[in-house]
Backbone of each chain as ProteinMPNN parsed JSONL, in Angstrom:
{"seq_chain_A": "SQQGEEDPQALSIQEGENATMNCSYKTSINNLQWYRQNSGRGLVHLILIRSNEREKHSGRLRVTLDTSKKSSSLLITASRAADTASYFCATDEQSGNEKLTFGTGTRLTIIP", "coords_chain_A": {"N_chain_A": [[0.524, -0.85, 0.122], [0.06, 2.371, -0.766], [2.064, 4.765, 1.35], [2.624, 7.452, 0.724], [1.489, 10.212, -1.375], [2.42, 11.522, -4.427], [2.25, 15.083, -5.365], [2.292, 16.895, -8.487], [1.523, 14.04, -10.706], [2.502, 14.395, -12.771], [5.125, 16.665, -14.245], [5.483, 19.351, -16.459], [8.418, 21.973, -17.036], [10.016, 24.612, -18.156], [13.942, 24.693, -19.185], [15.366, 26.12, -16.275], [13.425, 27.055, -14.923], [11.957, 26.658, -11.724], [10.993, 23.794, -9.825], [8.202, 22.437, -8.436], [7.45, 20.322, -6.217], [4.65, 17.618, -4.493], [4.321, 16.011, -1.204], [2.044, 14.151, 0.229], [1.502, 12.66, 3.306], [-0.588, 9.241, 5.191], [0.437, 8.204, 8.108], [1.991, 8.983, 11.361], [5.163, 9.939, 10.923], [8.553, 9.285, 11.56], [10.995, 10.174, 9.936], [11.172, 11.341, 6.871], [11.832, 10.755, 3.413], [13.38, 11.755, 0.058], [13.843, 10.709, -2.956], [14.993, 10.35, -6.214], [14.312, 8.902, -9.68], [16.165, 8.03, -12.36], [14.966, 7.073, -15.963], [13.83, 3.762, -15.642], [15.636, 3.146, -13.921], [17.525, 2.679, -11.222], [17.251, 4.132, -7.775], [17.806, 7.217, -6.594], [19.212, 8.279, -3.607], [18.363, 11.589, -2.231], [17.644, 13.465, 0.269], [17.153, 13.559, 3.814], [14.755, 14.353, 5.871], [13.807, 15.012, 9.214], [11.174, 14.393, 11.614], [11.577, 15.991, 13.363], [12.256, 18.692, 11.795], [11.599, 21.181, 10.096], [12.958, 22.677, 7.777], [14.969, 21.997, 4.97], [18.279, 22.019, 3.282], [20.08, 20.948, 0.336], [22.383, 21.962, -1.471], [20.568, 23.11, -4.95], [18.348, 22.153, -3.951], [15.234, 22.021, -2.16], [13.67, 21.551, 0.743], [10.726, 21.013, 2.659], [8.836, 20.349, 5.654], [5.757, 19.487, 7.141], [4.408, 18.829, 9.454], [1.816, 18.513, 10.906], [0.318, 19.105, 9.122], [0.841, 16.848, 7.277], [2.708, 16.36, 5.372], [4.672, 16.966, 2.99], [7.13, 19.385, 0.631], [9.504, 19.407, -2.602], [11.392, 21.179, -3.427], [13.068, 22.486, -6.44], [15.676, 24.273, -7.063], [16.335, 26.078, -9.782], [16.226, 24.506, -12.468], [17.718, 22.131, -14.358], [18.432, 20.185, -17.688], [19.206, 17.621, -16.908], [17.741, 17.252, -14.383], [15.568, 16.275, -15.349], [13.708, 13.431, -14.614], [11.474, 10.855, -12.562], [10.411, 11.619, -9.116], [9.96, 10.126, -6.012], [8.714, 10.474, -2.703], [9.24, 8.749, 0.623], [8.507, 7.619, 3.383], [9.21, 6.377, 6.951], [7.415, 5.219, 9.186], [6.079, 6.021, 12.236], [4.492, 3.619, 13.219], [6.514, 1.531, 13.687], [6.788, -0.202, 11.901], [9.735, -0.43, 10.583], [9.985, 0.247, 8.2], [10.86, 1.417, 4.754], [8.391, 3.613, 3.46], [7.346, 4.131, -0.013], [6.125, 6.49, -1.992], [3.848, 7.4, -4.592], [5.09, 9.123, -6.5], [6.07, 11.335, -8.639], [6.515, 12.686, -12.438], [9.02, 14.911, -13.618], [9.792, 16.453, -16.323], [12.009, 18.418, -17.927], [12.453, 20.629, -19.871], [14.275, 21.654, -22.7]], "CA_chain_A": [[0.205, -0.12, -0.253], [1.092, 3.298, -0.828], [1.697, 6.037, 2.262], [2.701, 8.895, 0.458], [0.643, 10.335, -2.632], [3.034, 12.892, -4.785], [1.331, 15.935, -6.12], [1.6, 16.449, -9.117], [1.762, 12.976, -10.984], [3.824, 14.908, -13.755], [5.308, 18.389, -14.316], [6.99, 19.929, -17.035], [8.505, 23.353, -16.896], [11.479, 25.095, -19.361], [14.806, 24.847, -18.339], [16.129, 27.27, -15.647], [12.325, 27.452, -13.82], [11.774, 26.27, -10.623], [10.008, 23.027, -9.615], [7.86, 22.05, -6.928], [6.617, 18.706, -6.38], [4.09, 17.437, -3.075], [4.333, 14.631, -1.096], [1.069, 13.707, 1.173], [1.291, 10.785, 3.88], [-1.237, 9.251, 6.467], [0.163, 8.163, 9.119], [2.92, 9.523, 11.533], [6.445, 9.41, 10.809], [10.425, 9.535, 12.056], [11.496, 11.086, 8.901], [11.198, 11.557, 5.522], [13.131, 11.227, 2.466], [12.726, 12.417, -1.289], [14.795, 9.96, -4.406], [15.109, 10.489, -7.783], [14.52, 7.431, -10.454], [16.126, 8.118, -14.032], [14.074, 6.517, -16.365], [14.016, 2.009, -15.508], [17.233, 2.653, -13.439], [17.744, 2.789, -9.649], [16.824, 5.361, -7.286], [19.068, 7.632, -6.061], [18.864, 9.441, -2.419], [18.29, 12.925, -2.587], [17.182, 14.036, 0.944], [16.06, 12.796, 4.382], [14.421, 15.309, 6.832], [13.292, 14.216, 10.527], [9.93, 14.769, 12.022], [11.551, 17.434, 14.241], [12.695, 19.536, 11.171], [10.86, 22.387, 9.33], [13.096, 22.966, 6.445], [16.159, 21.722, 4.607], [18.425, 22.557, 2.196], [20.841, 20.755, -0.213], [22.316, 22.571, -3.131], [19.504, 23.153, -5.33], [17.212, 21.416, -3.4], [14.85, 22.672, -0.791], [12.689, 20.13, 1.144], [10.341, 21.056, 4.07], [7.977, 19.509, 6.187], [4.795, 19.736, 7.789], [3.626, 17.341, 9.869], [0.812, 18.626, 11.299], [-0.509, 18.653, 7.329], [1.202, 15.473, 6.776], [3.011, 17.035, 4.007], [6.557, 17.605, 2.487], [7.476, 19.441, -0.396], [10.27, 19.263, -2.713], [11.9, 22.34, -4.541], [14.257, 22.271, -7.496], [15.499, 25.614, -8.204], [16.98, 26.985, -11.63], [16.275, 23.325, -13.499], [18.651, 21.732, -15.787], [17.691, 18.709, -18.509], [19.542, 16.668, -16.251], [16.567, 17.224, -13.1], [13.972, 15.083, -15.667], [13.061, 12.066, -13.379], [10.946, 10.397, -11.116], [11.047, 11.669, -7.804], [9.226, 10.108, -4.96], [9.313, 10.152, -1.175], [9.117, 7.87, 1.244], [8.371, 7.491, 4.965], [9.21, 5.863, 7.899], [6.368, 5.631, 10.218], [6.628, 5.766, 13.581], [4.191, 2.537, 14.176], [7.339, 0.732, 13.629], [6.763, -1.095, 10.752], [11.104, -0.98, 10.157], [10.519, -0.399, 6.488], [10.43, 2.594, 3.81], [7.165, 3.19, 2.212], [7.596, 5.026, -0.976], [4.838, 7.101, -2.41], [3.574, 6.981, -5.871], [6.496, 9.525, -7.659], [6.113, 12.711, -10.121], [7.39, 12.522, -13.28], [9.751, 15.629, -14.063], [10.381, 16.65, -17.831], [12.653, 19.518, -18.466], [12.178, 21.121, -21.483], [16.046, 22.462, -22.519]], "C_chain_A": [[0.864, 1.808, 0.497], [0.782, 4.309, 0.945], [1.688, 7.326, 1.489], [1.915, 9.056, -1.207], [1.749, 11.594, -3.181], [2.135, 13.456, -5.726], [2.091, 16.8, -7.029], [2.166, 15.559, -9.751], [2.931, 13.792, -12.361], [3.828, 16.155, -13.931], [6.11, 18.681, -15.537], [7.066, 21.392, -17.332], [10.216, 23.378, -17.401], [12.448, 24.924, -18.278], [15.09, 25.703, -17.868], [15.062, 27.957, -14.464], [12.718, 26.668, -12.642], [10.721, 24.933, -10.25], [9.848, 22.623, -8.736], [6.675, 21.144, -6.93], [5.939, 18.699, -4.331], [4.062, 16.473, -2.457], [3.45, 14.773, 0.222], [1.479, 12.493, 1.925], [0.282, 10.865, 4.851], [-1.007, 8.865, 7.37], [1.975, 9.143, 9.85], [4.148, 9.196, 11.244], [7.548, 10.082, 11.841], [10.802, 10.284, 11.231], [11.061, 10.347, 7.543], [11.786, 11.571, 3.99], [12.353, 11.303, 0.828], [14.368, 11.27, -1.851], [14.211, 10.2, -5.47], [15.647, 8.949, -8.446], [15.171, 7.99, -11.595], [15.364, 6.624, -14.628], [14.592, 4.731, -16.161], [15.356, 2.136, -14.753], [16.573, 2.781, -11.744], [17.502, 3.863, -8.98], [18.062, 6.02, -6.72], [18.767, 8.825, -4.711], [19.235, 10.984, -2.243], [18.442, 13.784, -0.628], [16.782, 13.542, 2.309], [16.313, 14.355, 5.169], [13.501, 14.738, 7.87], [12.044, 14.843, 10.549], [9.853, 15.921, 12.857], [11.886, 18.397, 13.17], [11.594, 20.24, 10.044], [11.067, 22.465, 7.598], [14.664, 22.361, 6.431], [16.94, 21.534, 3.373], [19.923, 21.558, 1.333], [21.303, 20.699, -1.613], [21.055, 23.282, -3.377], [18.111, 22.534, -4.824], [16.81, 22.13, -2.095], [14.041, 21.501, -0.382], [11.816, 21.028, 2.612], [9.229, 20.139, 3.987], [7.284, 20.221, 6.99], [4.077, 19.154, 8.371], [2.159, 17.39, 10.584], [-0.086, 18.887, 9.763], [-0.055, 17.326, 6.927], [1.422, 15.634, 5.364], [4.268, 17.128, 3.758], [5.868, 18.268, 0.744], [9.013, 19.596, -1.218], [10.744, 20.396, -3.613], [12.942, 22.207, -5.359], [14.439, 23.109, -7.751], [17.052, 25.168, -9.184], [16.997, 25.458, -12.357], [17.273, 22.746, -14.723], [17.759, 20.207, -16.513], [17.983, 17.251, -17.356], [18.75, 16.24, -14.782], [15.696, 16.349, -13.899], [14.459, 13.622, -15.139], [12.183, 12.188, -13.153], [11.322, 10.774, -10.164], [9.762, 11.087, -6.822], [9.983, 10.146, -3.344], [8.948, 9.088, -0.698], [9.349, 7.942, 2.44], [8.901, 6.307, 5.748], [8.707, 6.447, 8.673], [6.64, 4.832, 11.319], [5.569, 4.145, 14.437], [5.457, 1.409, 13.954], [7.71, -0.525, 12.96], [8.185, -1.59, 9.751], [11.184, -1.212, 8.672], [10.049, 1.487, 5.599], [8.788, 2.749, 2.796], [7.216, 4.331, 1.258], [5.983, 5.805, -1.56], [4.744, 6.896, -4.115], [4.604, 7.616, -7.376], [5.375, 10.389, -8.543], [7.112, 12.876, -10.679], [7.733, 13.946, -13.62], [10.098, 15.935, -15.071], [10.548, 17.939, -17.474], [12.93, 19.915, -19.52], [13.34, 22.165, -21.558], [15.206, 23.759, -23.717]], "O_chain_A": [[1.531, 2.238, 1.438], [-0.298, 4.469, 1.514], [0.8, 8.165, 1.636], [1.836, 8.134, -2.019], [1.927, 12.559, -2.437], [1.458, 12.878, -6.577], [2.708, 17.651, -6.388], [3.389, 15.703, -9.753], [4.097, 13.457, -12.568], [2.809, 16.84, -13.836], [7.278, 18.306, -15.642], [6.11, 22.03, -17.771], [11.173, 22.634, -17.186], [12.249, 24.94, -17.063], [15.263, 26.617, -18.674], [15.305, 28.786, -13.587], [13.788, 26.058, -12.627], [9.531, 25.178, -10.446], [10.753, 22.3, -7.966], [5.53, 21.164, -7.382], [6.376, 19.307, -3.354], [3.661, 15.573, -3.195], [3.904, 15.371, 1.197], [1.768, 11.441, 1.353], [0.011, 11.923, 5.418], [-1.992, 8.874, 8.109], [2.812, 9.712, 9.149], [4.35, 7.982, 11.288], [7.439, 11.029, 12.619], [11.061, 11.39, 11.705], [10.737, 9.184, 7.3], [12.185, 12.651, 3.554], [11.197, 11.017, 0.518], [15.473, 11.156, -1.321], [12.991, 10.254, -5.631], [16.582, 8.199, -8.164], [14.351, 8.816, -11.996], [15.223, 5.539, -14.063], [15.728, 4.452, -16.543], [16.192, 1.252, -14.943], [15.419, 2.934, -11.342], [17.529, 4.847, -9.72], [19.115, 5.446, -6.444], [18.242, 9.931, -4.839], [20.391, 11.394, -2.137], [19.339, 14.599, -0.415], [15.767, 12.869, 2.132], [17.264, 15.135, 5.19], [12.528, 14.063, 7.534], [11.735, 15.702, 9.723], [8.889, 16.635, 13.132], [11.805, 19.471, 13.765], [10.898, 19.575, 9.276], [10.285, 22.405, 6.65], [15.402, 22.243, 7.41], [16.411, 20.95, 2.428], [20.927, 21.607, 2.045], [20.986, 19.964, -2.548], [20.456, 23.917, -2.509], [17.025, 22.548, -5.405], [17.538, 22.64, -1.244], [13.79, 20.577, -1.155], [12.496, 21.599, 3.464], [8.758, 19.471, 3.066], [7.673, 21.25, 7.542], [2.98, 18.864, 7.894], [1.485, 16.377, 10.769], [-1.306, 18.723, 9.739], [-0.771, 16.73, 6.122], [0.718, 15.261, 4.426], [4.962, 17.483, 4.711], [4.901, 17.969, 0.043], [9.885, 19.953, -0.426], [10.261, 20.347, -4.744], [13.917, 21.689, -4.815], [13.753, 23.51, -8.691], [18.066, 24.471, -9.219], [18.079, 25.277, -12.916], [17.325, 23.148, -15.886], [16.868, 19.495, -16.05], [17.273, 16.277, -17.105], [19.008, 15.211, -14.156], [14.993, 15.59, -13.232], [15.49, 12.99, -15.37], [11.616, 13.272, -13.295], [12.498, 10.534, -9.893], [8.656, 11.619, -6.921], [11.134, 9.963, -2.947], [8.312, 8.318, -1.417], [10.466, 8.354, 2.753], [9.021, 5.241, 5.145], [8.945, 7.587, 9.072], [7.107, 3.706, 11.494], [5.715, 3.695, 15.574], [5.086, 0.25, 14.135], [8.484, -1.449, 13.214], [8.217, -2.4, 8.825], [11.802, -2.043, 8.007], [9.21, 2.339, 5.89], [8.349, 2.147, 1.816], [7.131, 5.473, 1.711], [4.874, 5.33, -1.315], [5.589, 6.254, -4.739], [4.829, 7.156, -8.496], [4.241, 10.118, -8.938], [8.232, 13.108, -10.225], [6.714, 14.516, -14.01], [11.305, 15.694, -15.036], [9.701, 18.618, -16.894], [13.846, 19.379, -20.142], [13.469, 23.169, -20.857], [15.841, 24.738, -24.109]]}, "seq_chain_B": "KAGVTQTPRYLIKTRGQQVTLSCSPISGHRSVSWYQQTPGQGLQFLFEYFSETQRNKGNFPGRFSGRQFSNSRSEMNVSTLELGDSALYLCASSTGPVTGELFFGEGSRLTVL", "coords_chain_B": {"N_chain_B": [[34.289, 2.803, -3.883], [32.39, 0.225, -4.887], [29.222, -0.055, -5.658], [25.977, -1.001, -5.309], [25.188, -3.774, -6.604], [23.513, -5.637, -9.247], [21.841, -8.451, -10.831], [20.47, -10.843, -13.009], [20.904, -8.229, -15.315], [18.522, -7.781, -17.106], [15.846, -10.433, -18.1], [13.715, -12.626, -19.413], [11.408, -14.812, -18.677], [8.613, -17.441, -18.432], [5.667, -17.999, -17.981], [4.593, -19.728, -15.151], [7.829, -21.09, -14.9], [10.59, -20.639, -12.702], [12.292, -17.938, -10.966], [15.254, -16.574, -10.189], [17.272, -13.503, -8.278], [20.139, -11.551, -7.976], [21.829, -9.964, -5.375], [24.576, -7.589, -4.563], [25.266, -6.193, -1.928], [27.115, -2.598, -1.212], [29.931, -2.861, 0.147], [30.329, -3.482, 3.624], [27.987, -2.83, 4.332], [25.739, -4.202, 5.838], [22.299, -4.62, 5.743], [20.17, -5.404, 3.305], [17.43, -4.7, 1.754], [14.549, -5.379, -0.504], [12.47, -4.425, -3.277], [9.784, -4.338, -5.261], [8.974, -3.041, -8.398], [6.262, -1.924, -10.21], [4.267, -0.162, -12.934], [1.711, -0.174, -12.086], [1.556, -0.348, -9.642], [3.505, 0.862, -8.414], [6.293, 1.711, -6.133], [6.914, -1.412, -3.784], [7.23, -2.973, -0.933], [9.195, -6.02, -0.13], [10.998, -7.616, 1.19], [13.405, -7.779, 3.682], [16.622, -7.878, 4.573], [18.817, -8.921, 7.43], [21.928, -9.403, 8.414], [21.814, -12.511, 7.345], [19.51, -12.737, 8.441], [16.056, -12.805, 7.946], [14.415, -9.979, 8.961], [11.508, -8.445, 7.716], [9.041, -8.13, 6.181], [7.161, -8.196, 3.473], [3.598, -7.489, 1.867], [3.373, -9.888, 0.457], [2.576, -13.102, -1.856], [3.787, -16.57, -0.706], [5.204, -17.056, -2.92], [7.027, -15.748, -3.292], [10.611, -15.312, -1.837], [13.488, -15.154, -0.308], [16.885, -14.766, 0.483], [19.882, -14.1, 2.377], [23.521, -13.922, 2.474], [26.593, -15.127, 4.237], [28.076, -13.505, 3.584], [26.717, -10.891, 2.909], [25.712, -10.844, 0.424], [22.802, -11.038, -1.164], [19.974, -13.146, -2.372], [16.905, -13.516, -4.094], [14.339, -15.319, -4.984], [11.459, -16.122, -6.92], [9.052, -18.015, -7.728], [6.751, -20.388, -9.784], [6.258, -18.321, -11.606], [3.894, -15.76, -12.341], [1.981, -13.671, -14.842], [1.724, -11.153, -13.838], [3.764, -11.113, -12.371], [5.848, -9.511, -13.597], [8.028, -7.189, -13.756], [10.25, -4.219, -12.439], [12.528, -5.236, -10.384], [13.865, -4.32, -7.589], [16.902, -3.86, -5.451], [18.324, -2.88, -2.634], [20.632, -1.385, -0.309], [22.061, -0.629, 2.607], [23.504, 0.966, 5.946], [23.471, 1.296, 8.448], [20.163, 1.663, 9.991], [17.238, 0.446, 8.383], [15.241, 1.948, 7.89], [16.581, 4.629, 7.431], [19.156, 6.139, 4.94], [18.603, 4.501, 1.925], [20.655, 2.467, -0.403], [20.227, 1.769, -3.953], [20.366, -0.566, -6.488], [20.529, -1.098, -9.925], [18.519, -2.518, -10.919], [16.571, -5.447, -11.436], [15.348, -6.241, -14.334], [12.407, -7.928, -15.107], [10.678, -9.864, -17.399], [7.743, -11.452, -17.976], [6.515, -14.005, -20.047]], "CA_chain_B": [[33.896, 1.669, -3.466], [31.553, -0.33, -5.693], [27.66, 0.043, -5.537], [25.076, -2.198, -4.898], [25.116, -4.717, -8.234], [22.33, -6.649, -9.394], [22.27, -9.302, -11.781], [21.114, -10.095, -14.244], [19.73, -6.801, -15.163], [17.6, -8.041, -17.737], [15.4, -11.682, -18.317], [12.943, -12.758, -19.474], [10.703, -16.353, -18.618], [7.204, -17.799, -19.324], [4.538, -18.194, -16.674], [5.228, -21.009, -14.181], [8.669, -21.077, -14.283], [10.989, -19.625, -11.622], [13.898, -17.592, -11.419], [16.427, -16.272, -8.765], [18.147, -12.54, -8.825], [20.75, -11.34, -7.026], [22.276, -8.355, -5.47], [25.248, -7.437, -3.911], [25.354, -4.697, -1.687], [28.122, -2.062, -0.972], [30.941, -3.421, 1.182], [30.227, -3.189, 4.744], [26.547, -2.664, 4.331], [24.752, -5.349, 6.534], [21.371, -4.964, 5.895], [19.735, -5.56, 2.296], [16.148, -4.745, 0.787], [14.209, -5.585, -1.784], [11.444, -4.051, -3.528], [9.326, -4.64, -6.714], [8.31, -1.667, -8.899], [5.129, -1.721, -11.468], [3.455, 0.605, -13.298], [0.177, 0.145, -11.598], [1.371, -0.489, -8.03], [4.672, 1.543, -7.611], [6.989, 0.85, -5.169], [6.295, -2.069, -3.056], [8.409, -3.537, -0.362], [9.162, -7.313, -0.474], [11.5, -7.832, 2.442], [15.024, -6.755, 4.175], [17.268, -9.081, 5.492], [20.091, -8.156, 7.814], [23.108, -10.692, 9.176], [21.717, -13.645, 7.21], [17.393, -13.407, 8.864], [14.976, -12.072, 7.668], [13.807, -8.789, 9.494], [10.93, -8.093, 7.51], [8.54, -9.056, 5.242], [5.842, -7.067, 2.732], [2.568, -8.264, 1.764], [3.755, -10.838, -0.779], [2.194, -14.462, -1.435], [4.824, -17.42, -0.531], [5.994, -17.349, -3.811], [8.508, -14.826, -3.287], [10.984, -15.392, -0.639], [14.822, -14.547, -0.166], [17.704, -15.156, 1.673], [21.005, -13.278, 2.609], [24.695, -15.284, 2.836], [27.284, -14.435, 5.288], [29.0, -12.065, 2.972], [25.385, -10.06, 2.621], [25.118, -10.967, -0.556], [21.382, -11.76, -1.529], [19.241, -13.41, -3.745], [15.306, -13.415, -4.236], [13.788, -16.361, -5.991], [10.028, -16.335, -7.376], [8.757, -19.666, -8.171], [5.533, -20.325, -10.384], [5.666, -17.14, -12.253], [2.915, -15.023, -12.8], [1.99, -12.427, -15.899], [1.693, -10.227, -13.139], [5.195, -10.746, -11.565], [6.646, -8.596, -14.494], [8.515, -5.545, -12.755], [11.376, -3.812, -12.232], [12.791, -5.499, -8.397], [15.212, -3.362, -7.183], [17.959, -4.314, -4.494], [19.129, -1.648, -1.501], [21.463, -1.751, 0.897], [22.232, 0.012, 3.858], [24.737, 0.57, 6.702], [22.386, 1.18, 9.682], [18.958, 1.22, 9.642], [16.429, 0.306, 6.777], [14.556, 3.357, 7.371], [17.38, 5.344, 7.074], [19.003, 6.401, 3.269], [18.824, 3.544, 1.236], [21.366, 2.928, -1.759], [19.597, 1.478, -4.624], [21.188, -1.202, -7.411], [20.088, -0.462, -10.737], [17.418, -3.383, -10.486], [16.311, -6.504, -12.556], [13.898, -6.198, -15.249], [11.718, -8.807, -15.228], [9.492, -9.879, -18.197], [7.079, -13.029, -17.405], [5.421, -13.987, -21.073]], "C_chain_B": [[32.657, 1.65, -4.514], [29.944, -0.036, -5.007], [27.206, -0.85, -5.608], [25.105, -2.919, -6.403], [23.796, -5.47, -7.977], [21.969, -7.249, -10.388], [20.876, -10.31, -12.026], [20.382, -9.081, -14.229], [18.422, -6.692, -16.158], [16.812, -9.339, -17.86], [14.171, -11.587, -18.586], [12.128, -14.329, -19.443], [9.089, -16.132, -18.787], [6.977, -17.924, -17.942], [4.844, -19.727, -16.253], [6.804, -21.459, -14.0], [9.012, -20.451, -13.362], [12.043, -18.617, -11.712], [14.361, -16.465, -10.32], [17.135, -14.787, -9.486], [18.734, -12.349, -7.498], [21.713, -10.054, -6.727], [23.575, -8.708, -4.071], [25.701, -6.333, -3.28], [26.93, -4.099, -1.793], [28.619, -2.652, 0.289], [30.749, -2.584, 2.373], [28.432, -2.973, 5.397], [25.912, -3.699, 4.876], [23.16, -5.586, 6.062], [21.164, -4.246, 4.077], [18.553, -5.358, 2.069], [15.725, -5.191, -0.27], [12.813, -4.77, -1.862], [11.057, -4.211, -4.846], [8.731, -3.327, -7.049], [7.686, -2.074, -10.335], [4.817, -0.311, -11.404], [2.443, 1.255, -12.203], [0.436, 0.103, -9.829], [2.276, 0.368, -7.239], [5.55, 0.682, -6.947], [6.776, -0.378, -4.306], [7.589, -2.655, -2.268], [8.411, -4.691, -0.394], [10.199, -8.005, 0.832], [12.735, -7.566, 2.74], [15.715, -8.164, 4.997], [18.713, -8.487, 5.87], [21.124, -9.308, 8.438], [22.277, -11.931, 8.798], [20.062, -13.805, 7.698], [17.087, -12.097, 8.268], [14.127, -11.209, 8.664], [12.284, -8.271, 9.458], [10.517, -8.678, 6.364], [7.198, -8.594, 4.574], [4.945, -8.313, 2.821], [2.519, -8.685, 0.332], [2.803, -12.179, -0.73], [3.975, -15.21, -1.099], [5.763, -17.509, -1.779], [7.215, -16.76, -3.851], [9.365, -14.844, -2.197], [12.434, -15.036, -1.465], [16.128, -15.284, 0.59], [19.108, -14.188, 1.694], [22.335, -14.721, 3.573], [25.576, -14.388, 3.404], [28.134, -13.73, 4.852], [28.091, -10.684, 2.52], [25.233, -9.783, 1.615], [23.44, -11.348, -0.595], [20.62, -12.163, -2.688], [17.675, -13.584, -2.854], [14.744, -14.541, -4.955], [11.878, -16.057, -6.089], [9.78, -17.233, -7.941], [6.986, -19.453, -8.49], [5.342, -18.99, -11.339], [4.345, -16.625, -12.875], [2.924, -13.812, -13.938], [2.491, -10.804, -14.865], [2.682, -10.291, -12.096], [6.245, -9.657, -12.25], [6.827, -7.413, -14.267], [9.759, -5.737, -12.665], [12.114, -4.48, -10.163], [14.676, -5.076, -8.832], [16.009, -3.775, -5.848], [18.209, -2.675, -3.421], [19.535, -2.105, -0.312], [21.388, -0.374, 2.017], [23.111, -0.149, 5.128], [23.842, 0.178, 8.39], [20.48, 0.6, 9.449], [17.867, 1.101, 8.698], [15.766, 1.467, 6.863], [15.394, 4.487, 7.45], [18.097, 5.527, 5.718], [19.69, 5.33, 3.178], [19.57, 3.514, 0.108], [20.713, 1.648, -2.952], [21.109, 0.055, -6.125], [20.003, -0.655, -8.578], [18.895, -1.282, -11.181], [17.377, -4.428, -11.562], [15.332, -6.193, -12.932], [13.575, -7.742, -15.607], [10.833, -9.271, -16.047], [8.875, -11.487, -18.113], [5.691, -13.199, -18.813], [4.443, -14.971, -20.991]], "O_chain_B": [[32.057, 2.646, -4.917], [29.781, 0.172, -3.804], [27.876, -1.807, -5.996], [24.992, -2.131, -7.341], [23.226, -5.792, -6.934], [21.62, -6.415, -11.223], [20.218, -10.485, -11.0], [19.44, -8.864, -13.466], [17.539, -5.837, -16.088], [17.76, -9.918, -17.33], [13.468, -10.671, -18.158], [12.394, -15.015, -20.43], [8.477, -15.119, -19.124], [7.774, -17.952, -17.004], [5.248, -20.644, -16.969], [7.075, -22.154, -13.021], [8.215, -19.652, -12.872], [12.673, -18.591, -12.769], [13.62, -15.637, -9.788], [17.473, -14.7, -10.667], [18.313, -12.677, -6.389], [22.223, -9.324, -7.577], [23.593, -9.518, -3.145], [26.433, -5.524, -3.849], [27.844, -4.767, -2.275], [27.929, -2.897, 1.278], [30.897, -1.362, 2.381], [27.952, -2.986, 6.53], [25.321, -4.277, 3.963], [22.781, -6.756, 6.014], [21.645, -3.207, 3.624], [18.182, -6.517, 2.259], [16.562, -5.459, -1.131], [12.14, -4.483, -0.873], [11.961, -4.235, -5.68], [8.124, -2.615, -6.249], [8.324, -2.437, -11.324], [4.936, 0.497, -10.483], [2.311, 2.368, -11.694], [-0.377, 0.465, -8.979], [2.18, 0.656, -6.046], [5.663, -0.542, -7.019], [5.704, 0.027, -3.854], [8.703, -2.792, -2.775], [7.295, -4.972, -0.832], [9.819, -9.082, 1.291], [13.3, -6.963, 1.827], [15.297, -9.059, 5.73], [19.505, -7.873, 5.156], [20.514, -10.18, 9.057], [21.911, -12.577, 9.779], [19.418, -14.811, 7.399], [17.562, -10.967, 8.152], [13.145, -11.747, 9.176], [11.707, -7.821, 10.448], [11.154, -9.45, 5.648], [6.169, -8.661, 5.246], [5.09, -9.421, 3.336], [1.944, -8.178, -0.631], [2.247, -12.406, 0.344], [5.039, -14.603, -1.212], [6.907, -17.957, -1.701], [8.249, -17.198, -4.355], [8.815, -14.246, -1.272], [12.588, -14.762, -2.655], [16.062, -16.356, 1.192], [19.193, -13.467, 0.699], [22.283, -15.61, 4.423], [25.521, -13.17, 3.241], [29.004, -13.258, 5.585], [28.556, -9.693, 1.957], [24.711, -8.699, 1.354], [23.082, -12.147, 0.271], [20.638, -11.601, -3.783], [17.391, -13.71, -1.662], [14.96, -14.208, -6.12], [11.253, -15.786, -5.063], [10.436, -17.358, -8.975], [6.183, -18.762, -7.863], [4.216, -18.722, -11.757], [3.855, -17.146, -13.877], [3.868, -13.023, -13.911], [3.232, -9.85, -15.105], [2.555, -9.655, -11.049], [7.179, -9.099, -11.675], [5.981, -6.548, -14.495], [10.392, -6.79, -12.733], [11.967, -3.931, -9.071], [15.684, -5.251, -9.517], [15.147, -4.104, -5.033], [18.193, -1.535, -3.884], [19.042, -2.911, 0.478], [20.655, 0.615, 1.998], [23.473, -1.288, 5.424], [23.726, -0.828, 9.09], [19.906, -0.38, 8.975], [17.722, 2.188, 8.14], [15.678, 2.104, 5.812], [14.746, 5.527, 7.561], [17.442, 4.804, 4.967], [20.727, 4.983, 3.743], [19.354, 4.473, -0.633], [20.852, 0.493, -2.548], [22.322, 0.11, -6.331], [18.966, -0.04, -8.33], [18.15, -0.649, -11.93], [18.108, -4.303, -12.544], [14.385, -5.859, -12.219], [14.295, -8.533, -16.217], [9.744, -9.177, -15.48], [9.569, -12.501, -18.191], [4.525, -12.807, -18.773], [3.524, -14.998, -21.81]]}, "name": "protein", "num_of_chains": 2, "seq": "SQQGEEDPQALSIQEGENATMNCSYKTSINNLQWYRQNSGRGLVHLILIRSNEREKHSGRLRVTLDTSKKSSSLLITASRAADTASYFCATDEQSGNEKLTFGTGTRLTIIPKAGVTQTPRYLIKTRGQQVTLSCSPISGHRSVSWYQQTPGQGLQFLFEYFSETQRNKGNFPGRFSGRQFSNSRSEMNVSTLELGDSALYLCASSTGPVTGELFFGEGSRLTVL"}
């Protein structure tokens, strides 16, 4: 079952623009992570934000977490063609089921 | 340091056959998790192994099984293949908690005809 639902399902923007994608989840979490997947390849870890953190930055990435709304957003600034990929959020639930539960993903296309 | 290695990368089987997929984690990583990815269901957790013990299992039928060896390499097996088993099978390793950062392999693309 999916814990996270990403929104939008697909997003196309011009190179140089900012891209924002959102993740909503259902149960209380310990941490939330974002991963990137290039077509048909493995996932690459981008960033982890803990439940007691509200915002985190890594290079051109900015992640926010609102535990009261059970949602997170990933902002990619100054997008590049190489950012074209699918982006997934993954949650570590407080229920202690000891696994990461992945969302449905956002397909991001950067138009050169 | 070498990344997570999965073999084979691509394979085609027919219904009723069985398949074994292999995963070599990053050196020093003792936890190995397996995920199934399909367009319809997304990424679904299969199981996780740590020090040769299965610590967690997802909601998959008994046809899906796995094991881990003393060198942390892991295999998963799917018996009596069904068309719906066609998927990208991803292996991930980690140093510590399986709920922390995962390092994924490139996956094994299984097609069942």
